C-alpha positions as CSV (number, residue, x, y, z in Angstrom):
1,M,0.1,0.0,0.2
2,S,1.4,2.9,-1.0
3,P,1.9,6.3,1.4
4,K,-0.7,8.3,1.5
5,V,-0.1,12.7,0.0
6,P,-0.6,15.1,2.9
7,K,-3.6,17.6,1.6
8,S,-1.7,20.4,2.0
9,Q,0.5,19.0,-0.6
10,T,-1.8,17.9,-3.0
11,A,-3.5,20.7,-3.4
12,A,-0.6,23.3,-3.7
13,K,-0.8,25.9,-5.9
14,I,1.2,25.8,-8.9
15,F,1.3,29.1,-10.7
16,W,3.4,27.6,-13.8
17,A,0.9,29.2,-16.3
18,A,0.6,32.8,-15.1
19,N,3.9,33.4,-14.8
20,L,4.5,32.4,-17.8
21,K,1.7,35.2,-19.4
22,F,3.4,37.4,-17.0
23,L,6.9,37.1,-17.1
24,R,6.4,37.1,-21.5
25,N,4.3,40.2,-21.1
26,R,7.2,42.1,-18.7
27,K,10.0,41.1,-21.7
28,G,7.3,42.5,-24.5
29,L,7.4,39.9,-26.4
30,N,4.0,37.8,-28.2
31,Q,3.3,34.7,-28.0
32,E,5.3,33.7,-31.7
33,Q,8.1,35.9,-30.9
34,L,8.4,34.1,-27.7
35,S,8.2,30.8,-28.7
36,E,10.8,31.0,-31.1
37,A,13.8,32.4,-29.4
38,L,13.3,29.0,-26.6
39,Q,12.5,26.6,-29.6
40,M,9.6,25.4,-29.4
41,S,6.3,25.4,-31.0
42,R,4.0,28.1,-30.4
43,S,1.1,25.3,-30.2
44,K,3.3,23.6,-28.0
45,Y,4.3,26.9,-25.8
46,N,0.7,28.6,-26.5
47,A,-0.8,25.3,-24.6
48,Q,1.0,25.7,-21.6
49,E,0.4,29.3,-20.7
50,N,-2.8,28.6,-20.7
51,G,-2.9,25.5,-18.5
52,Q,-3.9,23.1,-21.7
53,T,-0.8,21.1,-20.2
54,A,-0.7,19.5,-17.2
55,N,2.6,17.8,-16.5
56,P,5.0,20.1,-19.0
57,P,7.6,18.0,-19.9
58,L,11.0,18.3,-18.1
59,D,13.5,19.4,-21.2
60,D,10.6,22.3,-21.5
61,L,10.5,23.6,-17.7
62,L,14.0,23.2,-17.7
63,R,14.9,25.5,-21.6
64,I,11.9,28.2,-19.8
65,S,14.2,28.1,-16.5
66,D,17.2,28.6,-18.6
67,Y,16.0,31.2,-20.9
68,Y,14.4,33.3,-17.4
69,R,17.2,32.6,-15.4
70,I,14.0,32.0,-12.7
71,S,14.4,28.0,-10.5
72,I,11.3,25.5,-11.9
73,D,10.5,25.8,-7.8
74,H,9.9,29.4,-8.4
75,L,8.3,29.3,-11.8
76,L,6.0,26.4,-10.4
77,R,5.2,27.5,-7.1
78,T,5.7,31.5,-6.6
79,N,3.3,33.8,-7.5
80,L,5.9,35.7,-9.7
81,A,3.2,38.6,-10.4
82,G,2.6,39.7,-6.7
83,L,6.9,40.6,-6.0
84,K,9.0,43.2,-6.8
85,E,10.9,44.3,-9.8
86,K,14.0,44.2,-7.2
87,E,12.3,40.9,-6.0
88,L,12.1,39.7,-9.5
89,E,15.8,41.1,-10.4
90,T,17.5,38.8,-7.6
91,L,15.5,35.9,-8.7
92,E,17.3,36.2,-12.0
93,A,20.5,36.1,-10.5
94,G,19.8,33.3,-8.9
95,T,19.2,33.6,-5.6
96,D,16.2,33.7,-3.6
97,I,14.4,36.7,-2.1
98,S,15.6,35.5,1.1
99,G,19.1,35.9,0.4
100,R,19.4,31.4,0.3
101,N,21.5,30.9,-3.1
102,L,19.6,28.2,-5.1
103,R,21.5,26.8,-7.7
104,V,24.0,23.6,-7.9
105,L,27.1,24.3,-7.1
106,A,29.5,22.6,-9.4
107,I,33.1,21.2,-7.7
108,S,34.9,18.3,-8.4
109,T,35.7,14.5,-7.4
110,D,38.7,12.9,-6.4
111,K,38.7,8.5,-7.0
112,D,37.0,7.9,-4.6
113,E,34.3,10.2,-4.4
114,K,35.6,12.8,-2.0
115,E,34.6,16.6,-2.6
116,N,38.5,18.5,-3.8
117,M,39.6,21.8,-2.6
118,E,39.6,23.7,-5.6
119,Y,42.4,26.5,-5.7
120,V,41.2,29.8,-7.7
121,P,44.7,31.1,-9.0
122,V,45.1,35.3,-9.0
123,K,45.2,33.8,-13.3
124,A,41.8,32.7,-12.7
125,R,40.0,35.2,-10.4
126,A,38.9,36.9,-13.8
127,G,37.7,33.5,-15.2
128,Y,36.4,32.6,-12.1
129,R,33.0,35.3,-12.3
130,A,32.2,34.1,-15.5
131,G,33.0,30.0,-15.4
132,F,32.3,29.8,-11.2
133,N,29.5,27.5,-12.0
134,D,30.8,25.8,-15.3
135,P,32.0,21.9,-13.6
136,E,34.6,22.0,-17.0
137,F,36.3,25.1,-15.7
138,I,36.2,23.7,-11.6
139,A,37.5,20.3,-12.9
140,A,40.8,22.6,-14.6
141,L,41.5,24.6,-10.9
142,P,44.5,23.1,-9.0
143,K,43.5,21.0,-6.6
144,F,44.5,19.8,-2.5
145,S,43.5,18.4,0.6
146,L,44.3,20.0,3.9
147,P,44.3,17.8,7.4
148,N,41.4,18.7,9.7
149,L,39.0,20.0,8.1
150,P,35.5,20.2,8.5
151,Q,33.6,16.6,6.8
152,T,30.8,18.7,5.8
153,G,31.0,21.7,3.1
154,T,32.6,22.3,1.0
155,F,36.0,24.1,0.6
156,R,38.0,26.5,-1.5
157,M,41.0,28.6,-1.5
158,F,40.7,31.8,-2.6
159,P,43.2,34.4,-3.2
160,T,44.0,37.7,-1.8
161,T,45.2,41.5,-2.5
162,G,45.6,44.9,-0.9
163,D,46.1,45.8,2.8
164,S,42.1,46.4,3.4
165,M,42.2,43.2,5.4
166,L,44.9,43.9,7.9
167,P,46.0,42.1,10.7
168,I,45.7,39.4,7.7
169,P,48.8,39.4,5.8
170,E,48.5,41.5,2.6
171,G,48.3,38.2,-0.5
172,C,47.5,35.5,1.5
173,D,45.5,32.3,0.4
174,V,42.0,32.5,2.4
175,I,40.4,28.3,3.0
176,C,36.2,28.8,3.0
177,S,32.9,27.0,3.2
178,F,30.3,27.6,0.5
179,V,27.6,29.3,1.8
180,Q,23.9,27.7,0.9
181,D,21.5,29.7,3.4
182,W,22.7,33.3,2.8
183,G,20.0,33.9,5.8
184,S,21.9,32.0,8.1
185,L,25.5,34.5,8.1
186,K,25.6,36.7,11.7
187,P,26.0,40.0,10.9
188,R,30.5,41.2,10.1
189,T,30.9,37.6,8.9
190,L,33.8,37.7,6.7
191,C,33.4,36.2,3.4
192,I,35.1,35.8,-0.3
193,V,31.9,37.8,-2.4
194,I,31.9,37.2,-5.7
195,L,30.4,39.6,-7.7
196,K,28.8,40.6,-11.3
197,G,31.6,44.1,-11.5
198,E,34.5,45.0,-12.1
199,Q,35.3,43.6,-8.8
200,D,36.1,39.5,-9.9
201,F,35.9,38.9,-5.6
202,V,37.0,40.9,-2.8
203,F,37.6,39.3,0.9
204,K,35.3,41.1,3.3
205,Q,32.9,41.4,6.5
206,V,29.1,40.3,5.6
207,T,26.1,41.7,6.5
208,L,22.7,41.5,4.7
209,Q,20.2,44.8,5.3
210,K,17.4,45.5,3.4
211,E,19.6,47.9,1.7
212,G,21.6,45.3,0.0
213,V,25.1,43.0,1.6
214,L,27.3,45.8,3.5
215,L,31.0,45.2,3.0
216,E,33.3,46.4,6.0
217,S,36.6,46.3,5.6
218,L,38.7,44.6,9.0
219,N,41.1,47.6,7.7
220,K,39.4,50.9,9.5
221,L,41.3,52.8,7.5
222,Y,38.7,51.6,4.3
223,A,35.2,52.7,4.0
224,P,32.5,50.1,4.5
225,Y,29.7,50.4,1.1
226,T,27.0,48.2,0.3
227,V,26.4,46.1,-3.1
228,P,23.1,44.6,-4.3
229,V,22.2,41.5,-4.0
230,S,21.3,41.1,-6.9
231,E,25.7,41.6,-7.8
232,V,26.4,39.0,-5.6
233,L,26.9,35.2,-7.3
234,E,28.5,33.7,-4.7
235,L,29.5,33.9,-1.1
236,W,32.3,32.1,0.9
237,K,32.3,32.3,5.2
238,F,36.2,32.1,6.3
239,H,37.9,29.7,7.8
240,S,41.3,29.8,8.4
241,Y,44.0,31.1,5.5
242,Q,47.6,30.3,4.7
243,S,50.5,32.8,4.4
244,R,54.4,32.7,4.9
245,E,54.2,36.3,6.3
246,I,53.9,36.4,10.0
247,P,51.5,39.6,11.5
248,E,53.5,42.3,12.5
249,A,53.0,43.7,15.1
250,E,50.6,47.2,15.7
251,S,52.2,50.3,15.2
252,D,52.3,53.2,17.8
253,L,50.2,54.6,14.4
254,Q,48.0,52.2,13.7
255,S,47.4,52.2,18.2
256,L,46.4,55.7,17.6
257,T,44.4,55.1,14.8
258,R,42.2,52.3,15.7
259,A,41.4,54.5,19.2
260,V,40.5,57.6,17.0
261,K,38.3,55.1,14.7
262,E,37.2,54.2,18.5
263,M,36.0,57.2,19.7
264,Q,33.9,58.5,16.5
265,T,32.2,55.6,17.1
266,T,31.6,56.1,20.3
267,L,30.7,59.7,20.0
268,Q,28.5,59.0,16.9
269,A,26.5,56.1,19.4
270,L,25.8,59.3,22.2
271,K,24.5,61.7,19.6
272,R,21.7,58.8,17.8
273,S,20.5,58.0,21.7
């Protein structure tokens, strides 16, 4: 006897047809133009948009999901017409509106089917932004293993540049674990942030806010800044770092600068209270 499916699951609302029409109109296309772009007959597409196809073929689900850059789950279960434009842009970036990354992470494994730790060398930094979800690109990266890493999670090593994260030494290699659920991050969590823009990735303290993702340097001489959630491709949480340099002791000037910064922060807090 097969198990009963909970009534809440059988009664789930499916928005597939309504979402197809909404997204097509959002792009300003007619059915003929869209079906041509999808390489699908107009009659087949029309049947799906009008709700006449009870179980759309898997290849159609994948094709339409890839075209709109929105996950199949959201195409089926979310009323996209009820979302704000910024929320739609966030979904198109491959991220849930709550900040949970939806895409499947490309990884490589060894002969024992254990995950490798890939290293992204400096020469591959620019290419990582385009190849981060390409299994062939990931498979071509240098691979190695380290003892005492947690048994769970996916780890990757990234090179750093600049002095914005002092006292962590310049040019060190940072080992990080992949963050699947962005909402789980505590404020000011150290992360490698993979960005869409001119900067391929940065090493910062990350705080998720309504306005976007706040990025702060450990070196207080660098001002914090905020980027839209849609500009963030991946987050990798700091685990440890490798360096050939020994961190220098704080100089008198650095101590004075830090003290002034702390006084400024305290004064600002007093003014707000």
